[in-house]
N, C-alpha and C positions, 0 to 999 in steps of 0.2 A: 504494500500500500504506500503510495507516495504522499508527500506532505499535504498537497492540495486536497486529496481525497480524505485524509485524516481530519483536516480543518472543516471541510464540508460536512463530514459525518458528525463532528462535534456540534456544528451549528444546527444541524437538523435535530439532534437530540436536545440541544439547548432550547430551541423554539418550541418543540413538542412539549418539553417539560414546563416551559413558561405557560403555555396555554392550559396545562393541567393544573398547575399550582396557583395561577393568578386568581381564580375565583374562590379558592379555599380560605376560610376564616375571614371572609369579606362581610363587613357590616355596612348596610346602606344608611343613608341619612334618615330614612323612614324608620329603620330599626332603632336607631339611637334616639330619634325624636327631635333632632335639631336640623331642620331643613333650611338650607341657605336660600334666600329669595332668588328666584331666577333659575334654580336648578330643580331637576326632578327628584322625587323622593327616593328613587332607586339609585341615585348617584352615591358613590362610596363616601363614607364619612372619613375614614382614614385608610390609606392604601398601603403604606409602608413598602414602597417599591424597592428601596435599598435592601431591606431584609429579604424580600422575596427574590430579588436578583441573586443574592448570595446563596440562598437555598437552591434556586434553580441551577446555578453554576456548579454547586457541589453534587447535586443529584445527577445532572447531565454528565459531569466528569466521571462519576462512578459507572454510569451506564455505558458511556463511551469507552472506558477502559476495558470493560467486560467484552463488548463487541469487537473492539480493536484487537484484543488478545485472541479472541476466537478466529478472527480473519487472518491475523499474522501467523499464528501457529498452524493454521489449517485444520483445526479440530473439527470443524464442520465445512464440508466442501459442497460444490454444486451437485456432485454425484450423490451426496447424502440426501439432498432435498428434491432430487429429480424423481418424483413418484410416478410420473407418467412415462418415463423412459424416452423423453423427447431428445435429450442430448446423449449421444452415444459416446464411447471412449474417444478421447482426443478432441472433443468439441469444447472443452473448457480448459 
């Protein structure tokens, strides 16, 4: 795996993890009862983006390290996941 592929893989994991973690523990202004004029009640009261970005980075790094290790060591290959037999020997 070259460096560009490793970076792209990490960014994919980072953004997927961000979209999973972003709504967790989110309290809206309606939940808190302090609605700022001009905003909807569903707007977040406190977002804590810095903390969420740190959590996302740690989780994405762990997931990336696992997948990177599997790819580099060849623990799982295309032949292992080719259940339909589409790729014969020498095609990967």
